mmCIF file of the N, C-alpha and C atoms, coordinates in Angstrom:
data_MODEL
# 
_entry.id   MODEL 
# 
loop_
_atom_site.group_PDB 
_atom_site.id 
_atom_site.type_symbol 
_atom_site.label_atom_id 
_atom_site.label_alt_id 
_atom_site.label_comp_id 
_atom_site.label_asym_id 
_atom_site.label_entity_id 
_atom_site.label_seq_id 
_atom_site.pdbx_PDB_ins_code 
_atom_site.Cartn_x 
_atom_site.Cartn_y 
_atom_site.Cartn_z 
_atom_site.occupancy 
_atom_site.B_iso_or_equiv 
_atom_site.pdbx_formal_charge 
_atom_site.auth_seq_id 
_atom_site.auth_comp_id 
_atom_site.auth_asym_id 
_atom_site.auth_atom_id 
_atom_site.pdbx_PDB_model_num 
ATOM 1   N N  . MET A 1 1  ? 11.606  62.256 -48.227 1.00 0.00 ? 1  MET A N  1 
ATOM 2   C CA . MET A 1 1  ? 11.395  62.370 -47.492 1.00 0.00 ? 1  MET A CA 1 
ATOM 3   C C  . MET A 1 1  ? 11.823  61.373 -46.419 1.00 0.00 ? 1  MET A C  1 
ATOM 4   N N  . LYS A 1 2  ? 11.940  61.337 -45.137 1.00 0.00 ? 2  LYS A N  1 
ATOM 5   C CA . LYS A 1 2  ? 12.730  60.680 -44.232 1.00 0.00 ? 2  LYS A CA 1 
ATOM 6   C C  . LYS A 1 2  ? 11.862  60.350 -42.951 1.00 0.00 ? 2  LYS A C  1 
ATOM 7   N N  . LYS A 1 3  ? 11.626  58.881 -42.728 1.00 0.00 ? 3  LYS A N  1 
ATOM 8   C CA . LYS A 1 3  ? 11.000  58.746 -41.366 1.00 0.00 ? 3  LYS A CA 1 
ATOM 9   C C  . LYS A 1 3  ? 12.240  57.958 -40.520 1.00 0.00 ? 3  LYS A C  1 
ATOM 10  N N  . ILE A 1 4  ? 12.084  58.368 -39.376 1.00 0.00 ? 4  ILE A N  1 
ATOM 11  C CA . ILE A 1 4  ? 12.580  57.732 -38.358 1.00 0.00 ? 4  ILE A CA 1 
ATOM 12  C C  . ILE A 1 4  ? 11.881  56.183 -38.026 1.00 0.00 ? 4  ILE A C  1 
ATOM 13  N N  . LEU A 1 5  ? 12.581  55.069 -37.940 1.00 0.00 ? 5  LEU A N  1 
ATOM 14  C CA . LEU A 1 5  ? 11.982  53.975 -37.992 1.00 0.00 ? 5  LEU A CA 1 
ATOM 15  C C  . LEU A 1 5  ? 12.316  53.376 -36.606 1.00 0.00 ? 5  LEU A C  1 
ATOM 16  N N  . ARG A 1 6  ? 13.548  53.645 -36.031 1.00 0.00 ? 6  ARG A N  1 
ATOM 17  C CA . ARG A 1 6  ? 13.637  53.189 -34.665 1.00 0.00 ? 6  ARG A CA 1 
ATOM 18  C C  . ARG A 1 6  ? 14.360  54.458 -33.768 1.00 0.00 ? 6  ARG A C  1 
ATOM 19  N N  . HIS A 1 7  ? 14.401  54.912 -32.465 1.00 0.00 ? 7  HIS A N  1 
ATOM 20  C CA . HIS A 1 7  ? 15.015  56.053 -31.998 1.00 0.00 ? 7  HIS A CA 1 
ATOM 21  C C  . HIS A 1 7  ? 15.615  55.601 -30.674 1.00 0.00 ? 7  HIS A C  1 
ATOM 22  N N  . GLY A 1 8  ? 16.357  54.747 -30.455 1.00 0.00 ? 8  GLY A N  1 
ATOM 23  C CA . GLY A 1 8  ? 16.885  54.728 -29.072 1.00 0.00 ? 8  GLY A CA 1 
ATOM 24  C C  . GLY A 1 8  ? 15.904  53.919 -28.423 1.00 0.00 ? 8  GLY A C  1 
ATOM 25  N N  . ASN A 1 9  ? 15.942  54.750 -26.941 1.00 0.00 ? 9  ASN A N  1 
ATOM 26  C CA . ASN A 1 9  ? 14.890  53.673 -25.989 1.00 0.00 ? 9  ASN A CA 1 
ATOM 27  C C  . ASN A 1 9  ? 13.723  54.657 -26.087 1.00 0.00 ? 9  ASN A C  1 
ATOM 28  N N  . ILE A 1 10 ? 13.310  55.614 -27.222 1.00 0.00 ? 10 ILE A N  1 
ATOM 29  C CA . ILE A 1 10 ? 11.442  56.076 -26.657 1.00 0.00 ? 10 ILE A CA 1 
ATOM 30  C C  . ILE A 1 10 ? 10.811  54.895 -27.277 1.00 0.00 ? 10 ILE A C  1 
ATOM 31  N N  . LYS A 1 11 ? 10.059  54.794 -26.157 1.00 0.00 ? 11 LYS A N  1 
ATOM 32  C CA . LYS A 1 11 ? 8.766   53.595 -26.644 1.00 0.00 ? 11 LYS A CA 1 
ATOM 33  C C  . LYS A 1 11 ? 7.670   54.176 -26.645 1.00 0.00 ? 11 LYS A C  1 
ATOM 34  N N  . LYS A 1 12 ? 7.183   53.879 -28.021 1.00 0.00 ? 12 LYS A N  1 
ATOM 35  C CA . LYS A 1 12 ? 5.733   54.430 -27.893 1.00 0.00 ? 12 LYS A CA 1 
ATOM 36  C C  . LYS A 1 12 ? 4.835   53.434 -27.911 1.00 0.00 ? 12 LYS A C  1 
ATOM 37  N N  . TYR A 1 13 ? 3.307   53.754 -27.631 1.00 0.00 ? 13 TYR A N  1 
ATOM 38  C CA . TYR A 1 13 ? 2.176   53.103 -27.474 1.00 0.00 ? 13 TYR A CA 1 
ATOM 39  C C  . TYR A 1 13 ? 1.492   53.524 -28.300 1.00 0.00 ? 13 TYR A C  1 
ATOM 40  N N  . ARG A 1 14 ? 0.181   52.585 -28.633 1.00 0.00 ? 14 ARG A N  1 
ATOM 41  C CA . ARG A 1 14 ? -1.170  53.099 -29.514 1.00 0.00 ? 14 ARG A CA 1 
ATOM 42  C C  . ARG A 1 14 ? -2.198  52.774 -28.502 1.00 0.00 ? 14 ARG A C  1 
ATOM 43  N N  . ALA A 1 15 ? -3.303  53.598 -28.895 1.00 0.00 ? 15 ALA A N  1 
ATOM 44  C CA . ALA A 1 15 ? -4.400  53.255 -27.722 1.00 0.00 ? 15 ALA A CA 1 
ATOM 45  C C  . ALA A 1 15 ? -5.948  53.882 -28.806 1.00 0.00 ? 15 ALA A C  1 
ATOM 46  N N  . LYS A 1 16 ? -6.601  53.358 -28.523 1.00 0.00 ? 16 LYS A N  1 
ATOM 47  C CA . LYS A 1 16 ? -8.009  53.956 -29.256 1.00 0.00 ? 16 LYS A CA 1 
ATOM 48  C C  . LYS A 1 16 ? -8.959  53.780 -27.901 1.00 0.00 ? 16 LYS A C  1 
ATOM 49  N N  . CYS A 1 17 ? -9.309  55.311 -28.018 1.00 0.00 ? 17 CYS A N  1 
ATOM 50  C CA . CYS A 1 17 ? -10.363 55.722 -27.147 1.00 0.00 ? 17 CYS A CA 1 
ATOM 51  C C  . CYS A 1 17 ? -11.489 54.959 -27.064 1.00 0.00 ? 17 CYS A C  1 
ATOM 52  N N  . PRO A 1 18 ? -12.080 54.612 -26.147 1.00 0.00 ? 18 PRO A N  1 
ATOM 53  C CA . PRO A 1 18 ? -13.257 53.836 -26.053 1.00 0.00 ? 18 PRO A CA 1 
ATOM 54  C C  . PRO A 1 18 ? -14.450 54.859 -26.078 1.00 0.00 ? 18 PRO A C  1 
ATOM 55  N N  . TYR A 1 19 ? -14.263 56.217 -26.021 1.00 0.00 ? 19 TYR A N  1 
ATOM 56  C CA . TYR A 1 19 ? -15.492 56.899 -25.526 1.00 0.00 ? 19 TYR A CA 1 
ATOM 57  C C  . TYR A 1 19 ? -15.639 57.834 -26.797 1.00 0.00 ? 19 TYR A C  1 
ATOM 58  N N  . CYS A 1 20 ? -14.618 58.152 -27.857 1.00 0.00 ? 20 CYS A N  1 
ATOM 59  C CA . CYS A 1 20 ? -14.485 58.818 -28.895 1.00 0.00 ? 20 CYS A CA 1 
ATOM 60  C C  . CYS A 1 20 ? -14.149 58.292 -30.439 1.00 0.00 ? 20 CYS A C  1 
ATOM 61  N N  . ASP A 1 21 ? -13.513 56.990 -30.187 1.00 0.00 ? 21 ASP A N  1 
ATOM 62  C CA . ASP A 1 21 ? -13.211 56.101 -31.187 1.00 0.00 ? 21 ASP A CA 1 
ATOM 63  C C  . ASP A 1 21 ? -11.657 56.650 -31.676 1.00 0.00 ? 21 ASP A C  1 
ATOM 64  N N  . THR A 1 22 ? -11.174 57.547 -30.893 1.00 0.00 ? 22 THR A N  1 
ATOM 65  C CA . THR A 1 22 ? -9.762  58.163 -31.864 1.00 0.00 ? 22 THR A CA 1 
ATOM 66  C C  . THR A 1 22 ? -8.730  57.217 -31.560 1.00 0.00 ? 22 THR A C  1 
ATOM 67  N N  . GLU A 1 23 ? -7.752  56.841 -32.766 1.00 0.00 ? 23 GLU A N  1 
ATOM 68  C CA . GLU A 1 23 ? -6.661  56.002 -32.253 1.00 0.00 ? 23 GLU A CA 1 
ATOM 69  C C  . GLU A 1 23 ? -5.460  56.940 -32.329 1.00 0.00 ? 23 GLU A C  1 
ATOM 70  N N  . PHE A 1 24 ? -4.614  56.808 -31.051 1.00 0.00 ? 24 PHE A N  1 
ATOM 71  C CA . PHE A 1 24 ? -3.655  57.742 -31.164 1.00 0.00 ? 24 PHE A CA 1 
ATOM 72  C C  . PHE A 1 24 ? -2.073  57.001 -30.712 1.00 0.00 ? 24 PHE A C  1 
ATOM 73  N N  . GLU A 1 25 ? -0.964  57.961 -30.783 1.00 0.00 ? 25 GLU A N  1 
ATOM 74  C CA . GLU A 1 25 ? -0.222  57.064 -29.991 1.00 0.00 ? 25 GLU A CA 1 
ATOM 75  C C  . GLU A 1 25 ? 0.650   57.742 -29.055 1.00 0.00 ? 25 GLU A C  1 
ATOM 76  N N  . TYR A 1 26 ? 1.247   57.607 -28.190 1.00 0.00 ? 26 TYR A N  1 
ATOM 77  C CA . TYR A 1 26 ? 1.598   58.466 -27.021 1.00 0.00 ? 26 TYR A CA 1 
ATOM 78  C C  . TYR A 1 26 ? 2.988   57.690 -26.528 1.00 0.00 ? 26 TYR A C  1 
ATOM 79  N N  . GLN A 1 27 ? 4.138   58.344 -25.512 1.00 0.00 ? 27 GLN A N  1 
ATOM 80  C CA . GLN A 1 27 ? 5.063   57.609 -25.048 1.00 0.00 ? 27 GLN A CA 1 
ATOM 81  C C  . GLN A 1 27 ? 5.080   57.827 -23.716 1.00 0.00 ? 27 GLN A C  1 
ATOM 82  N N  . ARG A 1 28 ? 5.854   57.115 -22.994 1.00 0.00 ? 28 ARG A N  1 
ATOM 83  C CA . ARG A 1 28 ? 6.110   57.012 -21.440 1.00 0.00 ? 28 ARG A CA 1 
ATOM 84  C C  . ARG A 1 28 ? 5.677   58.153 -20.686 1.00 0.00 ? 28 ARG A C  1 
ATOM 85  N N  . GLU A 1 29 ? 5.989   59.202 -21.247 1.00 0.00 ? 29 GLU A N  1 
ATOM 86  C CA . GLU A 1 29 ? 5.967   60.254 -20.422 1.00 0.00 ? 29 GLU A CA 1 
ATOM 87  C C  . GLU A 1 29 ? 4.813   61.366 -20.547 1.00 0.00 ? 29 GLU A C  1 
ATOM 88  N N  . ASP A 1 30 ? 4.008   60.662 -21.303 1.00 0.00 ? 30 ASP A N  1 
ATOM 89  C CA . ASP A 1 30 ? 2.353   61.029 -21.390 1.00 0.00 ? 30 ASP A CA 1 
ATOM 90  C C  . ASP A 1 30 ? 1.784   60.113 -20.212 1.00 0.00 ? 30 ASP A C  1 
ATOM 91  N N  . ILE A 1 31 ? 2.254   59.217 -19.768 1.00 0.00 ? 31 ILE A N  1 
ATOM 92  C CA . ILE A 1 31 ? 1.451   58.297 -18.534 1.00 0.00 ? 31 ILE A CA 1 
ATOM 93  C C  . ILE A 1 31 ? 1.126   59.101 -17.443 1.00 0.00 ? 31 ILE A C  1 
ATOM 94  N N  . ARG A 1 32 ? 0.141   58.904 -16.895 1.00 0.00 ? 32 ARG A N  1 
ATOM 95  C CA . ARG A 1 32 ? -0.182  59.538 -15.768 1.00 0.00 ? 32 ARG A CA 1 
ATOM 96  C C  . ARG A 1 32 ? -0.453  58.110 -14.592 1.00 0.00 ? 32 ARG A C  1 
ATOM 97  N N  . LEU A 1 33 ? -0.411  58.395 -13.193 1.00 0.00 ? 33 LEU A N  1 
ATOM 98  C CA . LEU A 1 33 ? -0.605  57.814 -12.538 1.00 0.00 ? 33 LEU A CA 1 
ATOM 99  C C  . LEU A 1 33 ? -1.544  57.964 -11.573 1.00 0.00 ? 33 LEU A C  1 
ATOM 100 N N  . THR A 1 34 ? -2.727  57.467 -11.198 1.00 0.00 ? 34 THR A N  1 
ATOM 101 C CA . THR A 1 34 ? -3.705  57.377 -10.120 1.00 0.00 ? 34 THR A CA 1 
ATOM 102 C C  . THR A 1 34 ? -3.979  56.750 -9.302  1.00 0.00 ? 34 THR A C  1 
ATOM 103 N N  . THR A 1 35 ? -4.538  56.863 -7.888  1.00 0.00 ? 35 THR A N  1 
ATOM 104 C CA . THR A 1 35 ? -4.890  55.680 -6.985  1.00 0.00 ? 35 THR A CA 1 
ATOM 105 C C  . THR A 1 35 ? -6.024  56.083 -6.451  1.00 0.00 ? 35 THR A C  1 
ATOM 106 N N  . LEU A 1 36 ? -6.774  54.847 -6.761  1.00 0.00 ? 36 LEU A N  1 
ATOM 107 C CA . LEU A 1 36 ? -8.373  54.649 -6.287  1.00 0.00 ? 36 LEU A CA 1 
ATOM 108 C C  . LEU A 1 36 ? -8.332  54.023 -4.828  1.00 0.00 ? 36 LEU A C  1 
ATOM 109 N N  . ASN A 1 37 ? -9.039  54.609 -3.852  1.00 0.00 ? 37 ASN A N  1 
ATOM 110 C CA . ASN A 1 37 ? -9.392  54.111 -2.757  1.00 0.00 ? 37 ASN A CA 1 
ATOM 111 C C  . ASN A 1 37 ? -8.350  53.831 -1.928  1.00 0.00 ? 37 ASN A C  1 
ATOM 112 N N  . ASN A 1 38 ? -6.911  54.512 -1.877  1.00 0.00 ? 38 ASN A N  1 
ATOM 113 C CA . ASN A 1 38 ? -5.684  54.701 -1.373  1.00 0.00 ? 38 ASN A CA 1 
ATOM 114 C C  . ASN A 1 38 ? -4.876  52.918 -1.620  1.00 0.00 ? 38 ASN A C  1 
ATOM 115 N N  . MET A 1 39 ? -5.534  52.282 -2.648  1.00 0.00 ? 39 MET A N  1 
ATOM 116 C CA . MET A 1 39 ? -4.671  50.854 -2.799  1.00 0.00 ? 39 MET A CA 1 
ATOM 117 C C  . MET A 1 39 ? -4.304  50.941 -4.577  1.00 0.00 ? 39 MET A C  1 
ATOM 118 N N  . VAL A 1 40 ? -5.306  50.850 -5.330  1.00 0.00 ? 40 VAL A N  1 
ATOM 119 C CA . VAL A 1 40 ? -5.272  50.341 -6.457  1.00 0.00 ? 40 VAL A CA 1 
ATOM 120 C C  . VAL A 1 40 ? -4.636  51.440 -7.204  1.00 0.00 ? 40 VAL A C  1 
ATOM 121 N N  . LYS A 1 41 ? -3.514  51.266 -7.963  1.00 0.00 ? 41 LYS A N  1 
ATOM 122 C CA . LYS A 1 41 ? -2.864  52.353 -8.783  1.00 0.00 ? 41 LYS A CA 1 
ATOM 123 C C  . LYS A 1 41 ? -3.022  51.929 -10.037 1.00 0.00 ? 41 LYS A C  1 
ATOM 124 N N  . MET A 1 42 ? -3.467  53.088 -11.085 1.00 0.00 ? 42 MET A N  1 
ATOM 125 C CA . MET A 1 42 ? -3.992  52.775 -12.237 1.00 0.00 ? 42 MET A CA 1 
ATOM 126 C C  . MET A 1 42 ? -3.157  53.801 -13.545 1.00 0.00 ? 42 MET A C  1 
ATOM 127 N N  . ARG A 1 43 ? -2.679  53.289 -14.440 1.00 0.00 ? 43 ARG A N  1 
ATOM 128 C CA . ARG A 1 43 ? -2.043  54.171 -15.101 1.00 0.00 ? 43 ARG A CA 1 
ATOM 129 C C  . ARG A 1 43 ? -2.843  54.473 -16.155 1.00 0.00 ? 43 ARG A C  1 
ATOM 130 N N  . TYR A 1 44 ? -2.388  55.734 -16.853 1.00 0.00 ? 44 TYR A N  1 
ATOM 131 C CA . TYR A 1 44 ? -3.466  56.207 -17.793 1.00 0.00 ? 44 TYR A CA 1 
ATOM 132 C C  . TYR A 1 44 ? -3.034  57.255 -18.460 1.00 0.00 ? 44 TYR A C  1 
ATOM 133 N N  . VAL A 1 45 ? -3.412  57.848 -19.826 1.00 0.00 ? 45 VAL A N  1 
ATOM 134 C CA . VAL A 1 45 ? -3.423  58.809 -20.763 1.00 0.00 ? 45 VAL A CA 1 
ATOM 135 C C  . VAL A 1 45 ? -4.413  58.995 -21.176 1.00 0.00 ? 45 VAL A C  1 
ATOM 136 N N  . THR A 1 46 ? -4.552  60.545 -21.081 1.00 0.00 ? 46 THR A N  1 
ATOM 137 C CA . THR A 1 46 ? -5.831  61.511 -21.775 1.00 0.00 ? 46 THR A CA 1 
ATOM 138 C C  . THR A 1 46 ? -5.844  61.628 -23.338 1.00 0.00 ? 46 THR A C  1 
ATOM 139 N N  . CYS A 1 47 ? -6.794  61.267 -23.685 1.00 0.00 ? 47 CYS A N  1 
ATOM 140 C CA . CYS A 1 47 ? -7.257  61.637 -25.049 1.00 0.00 ? 47 CYS A CA 1 
ATOM 141 C C  . CYS A 1 47 ? -7.064  62.544 -25.324 1.00 0.00 ? 47 CYS A C  1 
ATOM 142 N N  . PRO A 1 48 ? -6.677  63.108 -26.722 1.00 0.00 ? 48 PRO A N  1 
ATOM 143 C CA . PRO A 1 48 ? -5.931  64.103 -26.920 1.00 0.00 ? 48 PRO A CA 1 
ATOM 144 C C  . PRO A 1 48 ? -7.119  64.667 -28.099 1.00 0.00 ? 48 PRO A C  1 
ATOM 145 N N  . VAL A 1 49 ? -8.358  64.142 -28.400 1.00 0.00 ? 49 VAL A N  1 
ATOM 146 C CA . VAL A 1 49 ? -9.842  64.548 -28.963 1.00 0.00 ? 49 VAL A CA 1 
ATOM 147 C C  . VAL A 1 49 ? -10.684 64.877 -27.655 1.00 0.00 ? 49 VAL A C  1 
ATOM 148 N N  . CYS A 1 50 ? -11.023 63.900 -26.775 1.00 0.00 ? 50 CYS A N  1 
ATOM 149 C CA . CYS A 1 50 ? -11.881 64.107 -26.024 1.00 0.00 ? 50 CYS A CA 1 
ATOM 150 C C  . CYS A 1 50 ? -11.694 64.360 -24.449 1.00 0.00 ? 50 CYS A C  1 
ATOM 151 N N  . ASN A 1 51 ? -10.334 64.322 -24.288 1.00 0.00 ? 51 ASN A N  1 
ATOM 152 C CA . ASN A 1 51 ? -9.632  64.254 -22.895 1.00 0.00 ? 51 ASN A CA 1 
ATOM 153 C C  . ASN A 1 51 ? -10.128 63.450 -21.850 1.00 0.00 ? 51 ASN A C  1 
ATOM 154 N N  . ASN A 1 52 ? -10.879 62.317 -22.282 1.00 0.00 ? 52 ASN A N  1 
ATOM 155 C CA . ASN A 1 52 ? -11.211 61.355 -21.230 1.00 0.00 ? 52 ASN A CA 1 
ATOM 156 C C  . ASN A 1 52 ? -9.924  60.413 -20.754 1.00 0.00 ? 52 ASN A C  1 
ATOM 157 N N  . ALA A 1 53 ? -9.748  60.194 -20.056 1.00 0.00 ? 53 ALA A N  1 
ATOM 158 C CA . ALA A 1 53 ? -8.818  58.962 -19.697 1.00 0.00 ? 53 ALA A CA 1 
ATOM 159 C C  . ALA A 1 53 ? -8.861  57.579 -19.991 1.00 0.00 ? 53 ALA A C  1 
ATOM 160 N N  . VAL A 1 54 ? -7.959  57.224 -20.775 1.00 0.00 ? 54 VAL A N  1 
ATOM 161 C CA . VAL A 1 54 ? -7.692  55.859 -21.637 1.00 0.00 ? 54 VAL A CA 1 
ATOM 162 C C  . VAL A 1 54 ? -6.516  55.191 -20.521 1.00 0.00 ? 54 VAL A C  1 
ATOM 163 N N  . LEU A 1 55 ? -7.057  53.784 -20.267 1.00 0.00 ? 55 LEU A N  1 
ATOM 164 C CA . LEU A 1 55 ? -6.183  53.078 -19.405 1.00 0.00 ? 55 LEU A CA 1 
ATOM 165 C C  . LEU A 1 55 ? -4.891  52.727 -20.548 1.00 0.00 ? 55 LEU A C  1 
ATOM 166 N N  . ASN A 1 56 ? -3.690  52.965 -20.106 1.00 0.00 ? 56 ASN A N  1 
ATOM 167 C CA . ASN A 1 56 ? -2.362  52.519 -20.367 1.00 0.00 ? 56 ASN A CA 1 
ATOM 168 C C  . ASN A 1 56 ? -2.065  50.746 -20.677 1.00 0.00 ? 56 ASN A C  1 
ATOM 169 N N  . GLN A 1 57 ? -3.033  49.989 -19.520 1.00 0.00 ? 57 GLN A N  1 
ATOM 170 C CA . GLN A 1 57 ? -2.923  48.629 -19.487 1.00 0.00 ? 57 GLN A CA 1 
ATOM 171 C C  . GLN A 1 57 ? -3.511  48.055 -20.782 1.00 0.00 ? 57 GLN A C  1 
ATOM 172 N N  . GLY A 1 58 ? -2.375  47.179 -21.146 1.00 0.00 ? 58 GLY A N  1 
ATOM 173 C CA . GLY A 1 58 ? -2.766  46.300 -22.719 1.00 0.00 ? 58 GLY A CA 1 
ATOM 174 C C  . GLY A 1 58 ? -2.523  46.659 -23.939 1.00 0.00 ? 58 GLY A C  1 
ATOM 175 N N  . ASN A 1 59 ? -1.991  48.229 -23.449 1.00 0.00 ? 59 ASN A N  1 
ATOM 176 C CA . ASN A 1 59 ? -1.905  48.956 -25.193 1.00 0.00 ? 59 ASN A CA 1 
ATOM 177 C C  . ASN A 1 59 ? -0.631  48.476 -25.772 1.00 0.00 ? 59 ASN A C  1 
ATOM 178 N N  . PRO A 1 60 ? -0.596  48.174 -27.075 1.00 0.00 ? 60 PRO A N  1 
ATOM 179 C CA . PRO A 1 60 ? 0.573   47.778 -27.538 1.00 0.00 ? 60 PRO A CA 1 
ATOM 180 C C  . PRO A 1 60 ? 1.974   48.944 -27.554 1.00 0.00 ? 60 PRO A C  1 
ATOM 181 N N  . GLY A 1 61 ? 2.863   48.353 -27.230 1.00 0.00 ? 61 GLY A N  1 
ATOM 182 C CA . GLY A 1 61 ? 3.984   49.203 -27.381 1.00 0.00 ? 61 GLY A CA 1 
ATOM 183 C C  . GLY A 1 61 ? 5.308   48.878 -28.216 1.00 0.00 ? 61 GLY A C  1 
ATOM 184 N N  . SER A 1 62 ? 5.705   49.859 -28.952 1.00 0.00 ? 62 SER A N  1 
ATOM 185 C CA . SER A 1 62 ? 6.771   49.246 -30.039 1.00 0.00 ? 62 SER A CA 1 
ATOM 186 C C  . SER A 1 62 ? 7.864   50.334 -29.759 1.00 0.00 ? 62 SER A C  1 
ATOM 187 N N  . ASN A 1 63 ? 9.156   50.354 -30.405 1.00 0.00 ? 63 ASN A N  1 
ATOM 188 C CA . ASN A 1 63 ? 10.247  51.120 -30.287 1.00 0.00 ? 63 ASN A CA 1 
ATOM 189 C C  . ASN A 1 63 ? 10.132  51.683 -31.875 1.00 0.00 ? 63 ASN A C  1 
ATOM 190 N N  . ILE A 1 64 ? 9.081   50.974 -32.741 1.00 0.00 ? 64 ILE A N  1 
ATOM 191 C CA . ILE A 1 64 ? 9.144   51.766 -34.049 1.00 0.00 ? 64 ILE A CA 1 
ATOM 192 C C  . ILE A 1 64 ? 7.828   52.822 -33.903 1.00 0.00 ? 64 ILE A C  1 
ATOM 193 N N  . THR A 1 65 ? 8.520   53.863 -34.998 1.00 0.00 ? 65 THR A N  1 
ATOM 194 C CA . THR A 1 65 ? 7.720   54.961 -35.005 1.00 0.00 ? 65 THR A CA 1 
ATOM 195 C C  . THR A 1 65 ? 7.510   55.525 -36.463 1.00 0.00 ? 65 THR A C  1 
ATOM 196 N N  . THR A 1 66 ? 6.985   56.760 -36.840 1.00 0.00 ? 66 THR A N  1 
ATOM 197 C CA . THR A 1 66 ? 6.911   57.000 -38.341 1.00 0.00 ? 66 THR A CA 1 
ATOM 198 C C  . THR A 1 66 ? 7.005   58.397 -38.439 1.00 0.00 ? 66 THR A C  1 
ATOM 199 N N  . GLU A 1 67 ? 7.997   58.859 -36.961 1.00 0.00 ? 67 GLU A N  1 
ATOM 200 C CA . GLU A 1 67 ? 8.305   60.520 -37.326 1.00 0.00 ? 67 GLU A CA 1 
ATOM 201 C C  . GLU A 1 67 ? 8.908   60.869 -38.565 1.00 0.00 ? 67 GLU A C  1 
ATOM 202 N N  . GLN A 1 68 ? 8.250   62.300 -38.887 1.00 0.00 ? 68 GLN A N  1 
ATOM 203 C CA . GLN A 1 68 ? 9.146   62.562 -40.122 1.00 0.00 ? 68 GLN A CA 1 
ATOM 204 C C  . GLN A 1 68 ? 10.612  63.747 -39.334 1.00 0.00 ? 68 GLN A C  1 
ATOM 205 N N  . LEU A 1 69 ? 11.552  63.633 -40.069 1.00 0.00 ? 69 LEU A N  1 
ATOM 206 C CA . LEU A 1 69 ? 12.493  64.601 -39.774 1.00 0.00 ? 69 LEU A CA 1 
ATOM 207 C C  . LEU A 1 69 ? 12.478  65.652 -40.097 1.00 0.00 ? 69 LEU A C  1 
# 
């Protein structure tokens, strides 16, 4: 079995959903942007299990991945 440890500029983030306690990994293209009260911009990602919004702020990012070929 082969695993990709680093794949160029693809950055992955890890998050833990505070609603259903699911840990998941996502990429930059999964991040959405919303504006609150026409002033505050929030970046979030949708939890794959419960579909609640999880803030992107403070989630650890890494170029290391464990994808299989």
